[in-house]
C-alpha positions as CSV (number, residue, x, y, z in Angstrom):
1,X,-2.6,-5.3,1.2
2,X,-2.9,-8.9,2.2
3,X,-0.2,-10.2,4.6
4,X,0.5,-13.3,2.6
5,X,1.0,-11.4,-0.6
6,X,3.2,-8.8,1.1
7,X,5.4,-11.6,2.6
8,X,5.8,-13.0,-0.9
9,X,6.9,-9.6,-2.3
10,X,9.3,-9.1,0.7
11,X,10.8,-12.6,0.0
12,X,11.2,-11.8,-3.7
13,X,12.2,-8.1,-3.7
14,X,13.3,-7.4,-0.1
15,X,11.5,-5.1,2.4
16,X,13.9,-2.2,1.8
17,X,13.0,-2.0,-1.9
18,X,9.3,-1.9,-1.1
19,X,9.4,1.1,1.2
20,X,8.8,4.4,-0.7
21,X,11.2,6.7,1.2
22,X,10.2,9.7,-1.0
23,X,6.5,9.6,-0.1
24,X,4.7,11.5,2.6
25,X,3.7,8.4,4.5
26,X,7.4,7.5,5.1
27,X,8.2,11.1,6.0
28,X,5.4,11.1,8.6
29,X,7.1,8.2,10.4
30,X,8.8,9.2,13.6
31,X,12.6,9.4,13.6
32,X,12.6,6.4,16.0
33,X,10.5,4.3,13.6
34,X,12.8,5.2,10.7
35,X,15.9,4.4,12.8
36,X,14.6,1.0,14.0
37,X,13.2,-0.3,10.7
38,X,13.8,-4.0,10.2
39,X,11.9,-6.6,8.3
40,X,9.3,-7.2,11.0
41,X,8.6,-3.5,11.7
42,X,8.6,-2.7,8.0
43,X,6.0,-5.3,7.3
44,X,3.8,-4.1,10.1
45,X,4.1,-0.5,8.9
46,X,3.3,-1.6,5.3
47,X,0.2,-3.5,6.4
48,X,-1.0,-0.6,8.5
49,X,-0.1,2.0,5.8
50,X,-0.2,0.5,2.3
51,X,0.5,3.9,0.8
52,X,4.1,3.5,2.0
53,X,4.7,0.7,-0.5
54,X,6.3,1.6,-3.8
55,X,3.9,1.0,-6.7
56,X,3.1,-0.6,-9.0
57,X,3.7,-4.1,-7.8
58,X,3.5,-6.6,-10.6
59,X,3.6,-10.4,-10.8
60,X,3.8,-11.7,-14.4
61,X,4.6,-15.2,-15.4
62,X,6.3,-16.0,-12.1
63,X,8.5,-12.8,-12.0
64,X,8.1,-9.9,-9.6
65,X,8.5,-6.3,-10.6
66,X,8.5,-3.1,-8.6
67,X,7.9,0.4,-9.9
68,X,7.0,1.5,-13.5
69,X,9.7,1.7,-16.2
70,X,8.1,2.1,-19.6
71,X,10.8,0.1,-21.4
72,X,10.6,-2.7,-18.9
73,X,6.8,-2.9,-19.2
74,X,7.0,-2.8,-23.0
75,X,9.4,-5.8,-22.8
76,X,7.2,-7.7,-20.3
77,X,4.0,-7.3,-22.3
78,X,5.5,-7.6,-25.8
């Protein structure tokens, strides 16, 4: 993950939305890391561990999308 692209997604979607709290990468964080998550620490963690980012990330015609929803993708690409 490129830092500039990540910053753009954070600005558009918020860092909280980008963190996949159901994944094993998040669960492997220490309790201290989880308790002290803020934008700066979340960005650093996402850059070091891209698997923690929810996927897919999509930019289409200037709009930003996070996660896969079949109906949403059908509408986007209709």
